[in-house]
C-alpha positions as CSV (number, residue, x, y, z in Angstrom):
1,M,0.0,0.0,0.0
2,F,2.8,2.3,0.9
3,W,4.6,1.8,-2.4
4,R,1.4,2.2,-4.3
5,F,0.8,5.5,-2.6
6,T,4.4,6.6,-3.1
7,G,4.2,5.7,-6.8
8,L,1.0,7.7,-7.2
9,A,2.4,10.7,-5.5
10,L,5.6,10.5,-7.6
11,G,3.5,10.3,-10.7
12,V,1.5,13.4,-9.7
13,F,4.7,15.2,-8.9
14,L,6.3,14.4,-12.2
15,L,3.1,15.4,-14.1
16,A,3.1,18.7,-12.2
17,V,6.8,19.3,-13.1
18,L,6.1,18.4,-16.7
19,I,3.1,20.8,-16.9
20,A,5.2,23.5,-15.3
21,L,8.0,23.0,-17.8
22,V,5.6,23.1,-20.7
23,L,4.1,26.4,-19.4
24,V,7.6,27.9,-18.8
25,F,8.9,26.9,-22.2
26,Q,5.6,27.3,-24.2
27,D,7.0,30.0,-26.5
28,N,10.0,27.8,-27.4
29,I,7.6,24.9,-28.0
30,V,5.5,27.1,-30.4
31,R,8.6,28.2,-32.2
32,F,9.8,24.6,-32.6
33,R,6.5,23.3,-33.8
34,T,6.0,26.2,-36.4
35,A,9.5,26.0,-37.8
36,P,9.6,24.6,-41.3
37,K,11.9,21.5,-41.4
38,S,13.3,22.1,-44.9
39,P,15.4,25.1,-46.1
40,F,13.6,27.7,-48.2
41,Q,15.9,27.0,-51.2
42,T,14.9,23.4,-51.3
43,T,11.1,23.9,-51.2
44,N,8.9,24.9,-54.1
45,P,6.7,27.9,-53.1
46,P,3.0,27.6,-53.7
47,P,1.6,28.9,-57.0
48,P,1.3,32.7,-57.1
49,P,-2.0,34.6,-57.2
50,E,-3.3,36.1,-60.4
51,Y,-4.6,39.5,-59.2
52,G,-6.6,40.0,-62.3
53,A,-8.9,37.3,-61.0
54,R,-11.4,38.0,-58.2
55,G,-10.4,34.8,-56.4
56,A,-7.0,36.3,-55.6
57,W,-8.6,38.9,-53.3
58,L,-9.8,38.5,-49.8
59,L,-11.8,41.8,-50.1
60,W,-12.9,43.5,-53.4
61,P,-15.5,46.2,-53.4
62,D,-18.8,46.4,-55.2
63,R,-18.0,49.8,-56.7
64,T,-20.4,52.7,-56.1
65,E,-20.2,56.4,-57.0
66,D,-20.5,57.7,-53.4
67,E,-17.5,56.0,-51.9
68,E,-15.5,58.5,-49.8
69,A,-12.1,56.9,-50.1
70,E,-10.3,53.7,-51.2
71,I,-8.6,51.5,-48.6
72,F,-5.7,49.1,-49.5
73,Y,-5.6,46.6,-46.6
74,V,-3.0,43.8,-46.0
75,H,-4.0,41.3,-43.3
76,S,-1.9,40.0,-40.5
77,T,-0.2,36.6,-40.3
78,T,-2.8,33.8,-40.4
79,Y,-0.5,30.8,-41.3
80,Y,0.8,29.2,-38.2
81,R,2.1,25.8,-39.5
82,G,5.6,24.6,-40.1
83,R,4.8,22.6,-43.3
84,R,6.3,25.3,-45.5
85,W,7.7,28.8,-45.5
86,N,4.9,30.5,-47.3
87,A,1.2,29.7,-47.2
88,P,-0.9,28.8,-50.3
89,F,-2.9,32.0,-50.9
90,D,-6.0,29.9,-51.4
91,G,-5.5,27.5,-48.5
92,T,-8.8,26.6,-46.8
93,K,-7.6,27.1,-43.2
94,V,-5.9,30.4,-43.7
95,N,-8.8,31.7,-45.8
96,Q,-11.2,30.8,-43.0
97,T,-9.1,32.7,-40.5
98,Q,-8.8,35.7,-42.8
99,R,-12.5,35.8,-43.5
100,Q,-13.8,35.2,-40.0
101,I,-11.2,36.8,-37.8
102,A,-8.7,39.1,-39.6
103,A,-10.9,41.0,-42.0
104,P,-13.8,41.8,-39.7
105,N,-11.5,43.0,-36.9
106,E,-8.8,44.6,-38.9
107,A,-10.5,46.0,-42.1
108,G,-13.9,46.4,-40.4
109,P,-13.1,49.8,-38.8
110,F,-12.4,51.2,-42.2
111,S,-15.4,49.8,-44.0
112,A,-17.5,52.9,-43.5
113,A,-14.8,55.1,-45.1
114,G,-14.9,53.6,-48.6
115,A,-14.1,50.7,-50.9
116,I,-11.6,48.2,-49.4
117,Y,-9.1,46.2,-51.5
118,G,-7.5,43.4,-49.6
119,P,-5.3,40.9,-51.4
120,R,-4.7,37.3,-50.5
121,Y,-1.0,36.6,-50.7
122,R,1.5,33.8,-50.0
123,E,2.2,35.1,-46.5
124,A,5.3,34.1,-44.6
125,T,4.7,31.5,-41.9
126,L,4.5,32.7,-38.3
127,F,8.0,31.3,-37.6
128,S,9.6,33.8,-40.1
129,Q,9.2,36.6,-37.6
130,F,11.4,34.8,-35.1
131,T,14.4,34.1,-37.4
132,H,16.6,36.6,-39.2
133,K,18.3,33.9,-41.2
134,Y,18.0,33.7,-45.0
135,D,15.0,31.4,-45.0
136,G,12.7,33.7,-42.9
137,L,13.8,36.8,-44.8
138,A,13.3,35.1,-48.2
139,A,9.8,34.0,-47.1
140,Q,9.0,37.7,-46.2
141,R,10.3,38.9,-49.5
142,L,8.2,36.4,-51.4
143,A,5.1,37.5,-49.5
144,Y,5.9,41.2,-50.3
145,S,6.3,40.4,-54.0
146,D,2.7,39.3,-54.0
147,V,1.5,42.3,-52.1
148,R,3.4,44.6,-54.5
149,L,1.8,43.0,-57.6
150,A,-1.6,43.3,-55.9
151,F,-1.0,47.0,-55.3
152,E,-0.1,47.5,-58.9
153,E,-3.4,45.8,-59.9
154,Y,-5.2,48.1,-57.5
155,L,-3.5,51.2,-59.1
156,R,-4.7,50.0,-62.5
157,V,-8.4,50.1,-61.4
158,R,-8.4,52.8,-58.8
159,S,-10.6,55.9,-59.1
160,E,-8.3,58.8,-60.1
161,G,-8.3,61.5,-57.4
162,A,-9.8,59.3,-54.7
163,P,-8.3,59.6,-51.2
164,I,-6.2,56.5,-50.3
165,I,-5.9,54.9,-46.9
166,M,-3.2,52.3,-46.4
167,V,-3.8,49.7,-43.7
168,G,-1.6,46.9,-42.5
169,Y,-1.6,44.7,-39.4
170,G,1.4,42.6,-38.2
171,Q,3.2,41.1,-41.3
172,G,0.8,43.1,-43.4
173,G,2.0,46.3,-41.8
174,L,5.6,45.4,-42.8
175,H,4.5,45.0,-46.4
176,V,2.6,48.3,-46.4
177,L,5.7,50.0,-45.2
178,G,7.4,48.4,-48.2
179,L,4.8,49.9,-50.5
180,L,5.3,53.4,-48.9
181,K,9.0,53.1,-49.7
182,E,8.5,52.0,-53.3
183,F,5.4,53.8,-54.4
184,F,4.9,57.0,-52.3
185,E,8.3,58.8,-52.6
186,G,8.5,62.1,-54.4
187,E,7.2,65.6,-53.5
188,K,4.7,65.7,-56.3
189,N,3.8,62.0,-56.3
190,P,0.0,61.8,-56.8
191,L,-0.3,58.9,-54.5
192,R,1.3,60.8,-51.6
193,K,-0.9,63.8,-52.5
194,H,-4.0,61.6,-52.1
195,L,-2.8,59.7,-49.0
196,V,-5.1,60.2,-46.1
197,A,-2.8,58.2,-43.8
198,A,-1.1,54.9,-43.4
199,Y,-2.2,52.9,-40.4
200,I,0.5,50.4,-39.4
201,I,-0.7,48.3,-36.5
202,D,1.1,45.6,-34.5
203,Q,4.3,46.2,-36.6
204,A,7.2,48.2,-35.3
205,T,7.8,51.4,-37.4
206,P,11.2,53.0,-36.7
207,S,11.2,56.8,-36.9
208,S,14.3,56.5,-39.0
209,F,12.4,54.6,-41.7
210,L,10.0,57.5,-42.2
211,T,12.8,60.0,-42.4
212,S,14.7,57.9,-44.9
213,L,11.8,58.3,-47.4
214,Q,12.2,61.1,-50.0
215,P,10.9,63.4,-48.9
216,A,10.5,62.3,-45.3
217,M,7.0,61.1,-44.4
218,P,5.7,62.7,-41.2
219,I,4.2,61.0,-38.2
220,C,0.5,61.7,-37.6
221,T,0.7,63.8,-34.4
222,Y,-2.9,65.2,-34.4
223,A,-6.3,63.7,-35.2
224,E,-6.6,65.7,-38.4
225,D,-3.1,65.2,-39.8
226,V,-3.0,63.8,-43.3
227,R,-0.4,62.4,-45.7
228,C,1.3,60.8,-42.6
229,V,1.7,57.6,-40.7
230,V,-0.1,56.2,-37.7
231,S,1.6,53.3,-36.0
232,Y,1.3,51.5,-32.7
233,T,1.6,48.0,-31.2
234,D,-0.8,47.6,-28.2
235,L,0.2,45.2,-25.3
236,E,-0.8,44.8,-21.7
237,P,2.0,45.3,-19.1
238,R,2.3,41.5,-18.6
239,F,3.9,41.1,-22.1
240,N,7.3,42.3,-21.1
241,E,9.2,39.7,-23.1
242,E,7.2,40.4,-26.2
243,M,7.9,44.1,-25.8
244,A,11.6,43.4,-25.7
245,R,11.4,41.2,-28.8
246,I,9.5,43.8,-30.7
247,R,12.0,46.5,-29.9
248,N,15.0,44.5,-30.7
249,R,14.0,41.9,-33.3
250,S,11.3,43.3,-35.5
251,L,12.0,43.4,-39.3
252,I,12.1,46.6,-41.3
253,W,12.9,47.5,-44.9
254,R,16.3,49.2,-45.4
255,D,18.1,50.6,-48.4
256,E,17.7,48.6,-51.6
257,M,14.6,47.0,-50.0
258,E,16.7,44.7,-47.8
259,L,15.3,43.4,-44.6
260,S,17.1,43.7,-41.3
261,P,16.1,43.6,-37.6
262,T,15.5,46.6,-35.4
263,K,17.9,47.0,-32.5
264,G,16.7,49.4,-29.9
265,E,15.6,52.1,-32.4
266,D,13.1,54.8,-31.7
267,F,9.7,53.7,-32.8
268,V,6.6,55.5,-33.8
269,C,3.8,55.3,-31.2
270,V,0.6,57.2,-31.9
271,N,-1.9,56.8,-29.1
272,P,-5.4,56.1,-30.7
273,L,-7.1,57.6,-27.6
274,S,-5.7,61.0,-28.4
275,W,-4.1,60.6,-31.8
276,T,-0.9,62.2,-30.4
277,T,2.6,60.9,-29.7
278,T,2.6,62.0,-26.1
279,Q,3.8,59.6,-23.4
280,D,1.1,60.8,-21.1
281,Y,-1.5,58.3,-19.9
282,I,-4.9,58.8,-21.7
283,S,-7.8,57.6,-19.7
284,E,-10.6,55.3,-20.8
285,E,-12.9,58.3,-20.8
286,H,-11.5,59.0,-24.3
287,H,-12.0,55.5,-25.6
288,E,-14.6,55.4,-28.5
289,G,-14.9,51.7,-28.3
290,A,-13.5,48.2,-28.7
291,A,-15.3,45.5,-30.6
292,S,-15.2,41.7,-31.2
293,A,-16.3,41.4,-34.9
294,T,-15.3,37.8,-35.3
295,G,-17.7,35.8,-37.5
296,I,-19.6,38.7,-38.9
297,G,-19.2,40.4,-42.3
298,Y,-16.4,43.0,-42.5
299,R,-19.0,45.6,-43.5
300,D,-21.3,44.7,-40.6
301,R,-21.1,46.9,-37.6
302,P,-20.4,45.2,-34.3
303,P,-21.6,46.6,-30.9
304,A,-19.3,49.2,-29.4
305,I,-17.7,48.5,-26.0
306,S,-16.7,52.0,-25.0
307,K,-14.6,53.4,-22.2
308,T,-12.9,50.1,-21.7
309,V,-9.1,50.9,-21.7
310,G,-6.7,53.7,-21.1
311,A,-3.3,53.7,-22.8
312,R,0.1,55.4,-22.9
313,C,3.1,55.2,-25.2
314,E,6.3,53.9,-23.6
315,N,9.5,53.4,-25.6
316,G,7.5,52.8,-28.8
317,I,4.9,50.4,-27.4
318,L,1.3,51.3,-26.6
319,I,0.8,50.0,-23.0
320,V,-2.9,49.4,-22.5
321,D,-5.0,48.6,-19.4
322,K,-6.2,45.1,-18.9
323,P,-9.7,45.0,-20.3
324,R,-12.5,44.0,-17.9
325,Q,-13.9,41.7,-20.6
326,K,-11.8,38.5,-21.0
327,Y,-12.7,38.3,-24.7
328,L,-10.9,41.6,-25.3
329,R,-7.6,40.4,-23.8
330,R,-4.7,39.2,-26.0
331,G,-4.1,35.5,-25.3
332,N,-0.8,34.4,-23.7
333,W,-0.9,30.6,-24.1
334,F,0.8,28.7,-26.9
335,G,1.3,31.5,-29.4
336,A,-2.1,33.1,-29.1
337,K,-0.5,36.5,-28.7
338,W,1.1,36.2,-32.2
339,K,-2.1,35.2,-34.0
340,A,-4.8,37.3,-35.7
341,Q,-6.7,38.7,-32.7
342,P,-10.5,38.0,-32.5
343,F,-11.1,41.6,-31.4
344,N,-9.9,45.2,-32.0
345,L,-9.4,47.3,-28.9
346,F,-9.7,50.5,-30.9
347,Y,-12.2,49.6,-33.5
348,F,-14.4,52.6,-33.2
349,D,-11.5,55.0,-32.5
350,L,-10.1,54.0,-35.9
351,E,-13.5,54.2,-37.6
352,K,-14.0,57.8,-36.3
353,N,-10.5,58.9,-37.1
354,A,-10.5,57.6,-40.6
355,Q,-13.5,59.7,-41.4
356,T,-12.0,62.8,-39.7
357,R,-8.8,62.5,-41.8
358,I,-10.7,61.9,-45.0
359,E,-12.7,65.1,-44.5
360,K,-9.6,67.0,-43.8
361,L,-7.8,65.8,-46.9
362,R,-10.9,66.5,-49.0
363,G,-10.7,70.1,-47.9
364,I,-7.0,70.4,-48.7
365,L,-7.5,68.9,-52.1
366,D,-10.3,71.2,-52.9
367,H,-8.2,74.2,-51.8
368,E,-5.1,73.0,-53.8
369,A,-7.3,72.6,-56.9
370,Q,-7.9,76.3,-57.0
371,F,-4.2,77.0,-57.8
372,L,-2.1,76.0,-60.8
373,E,1.1,74.1,-60.3
374,P,4.0,76.6,-60.1
375,I,6.4,76.7,-63.1
376,E,9.7,75.6,-61.8
377,E,11.7,75.6,-65.0
378,S,12.7,78.9,-66.6
379,I,11.9,79.5,-70.3
380,D,14.3,81.3,-72.6
381,L,12.5,83.7,-75.0
382,K,14.1,84.6,-78.3
383,V,14.5,88.2,-79.2
384,S,12.1,89.2,-81.9
385,P,12.4,92.5,-83.8
386,V,9.5,94.9,-83.5
387,N,8.2,96.1,-86.9
388,K,6.3,99.3,-86.9
389,V,2.9,99.2,-88.5
390,P,2.7,101.6,-91.5
391,P,0.3,104.5,-91.0
392,L,-3.1,104.3,-92.7
393,E,-3.4,106.6,-95.7
């Protein structure tokens, strides 16, 4: 009896130790399970999307004449498996996640602002954000090549003169930054002229990246600023390790469109409760509302959960209060914090702000249309002799 009891106690103890080890090393376990087992060079990537076909788009608008603006949206990472470095753009599982979770919560806040174009693409697997070796970088570059082609297709069909909002979450935010670098440079660039704002969410944006653009692209520091960038990554205080990873190991586009990690750089942090870059705490009284839009259409409006969180910027991260509602908290178990979130803490703040900036840009464009472009090149006039007109007889 004694040995039986001792064996049972030992088994319970070992099980408790095993569970404790799993919990302690859960992030490492997720990284191991999501790591592709074959090098990028030895695997054949999935077939590319054909963006002239409707099936290559997660979101494509039914065009109407009264759309206020056009939104180009790139979804966050929705491929969490280690089978390959890049997901098939038409995979059943990723499409389900994109349709039911990502699009309603990420693109939904902008649906009232206008027509949304959201491409499917061969996104890099989740593990690619943990490695800076060739394989992970190559997977990100392949994903960006799809997004770039999708943006070119959007430019082919876009309404000339329509205000543009660029939106990217997570991996999608990185790719939108690449588009800003390749398509929005130039003082007289019509795309920059019609840019309402770029919303880069859950992707670190170094201030140096914006100043490296020609000309530099400003940070949106007020609610009505336009032709600028809004960026933030919101985390509760309990995610200290994730904050450190974001600050020191996020990827960003450098010169010649090369990818390299950030290392303690200054990051853009725009607080969506005030739309400023202040590090002051902004209370929940300024919170327009969170939402969990999972499972509904991206154009359907979810109920607002207002005055839920306060927030402050700290070293480039938006530190948010722990929401009272459990379904508005980022998961912490087995990689849930890295997946597409089934809610948006600032859903209605984003919705309201997008409309504000569109109205502001409309006014600026109307004002600029009253004036001709200045002539910057001098013109040499040839000397012409003046011949007198003979007098009438």
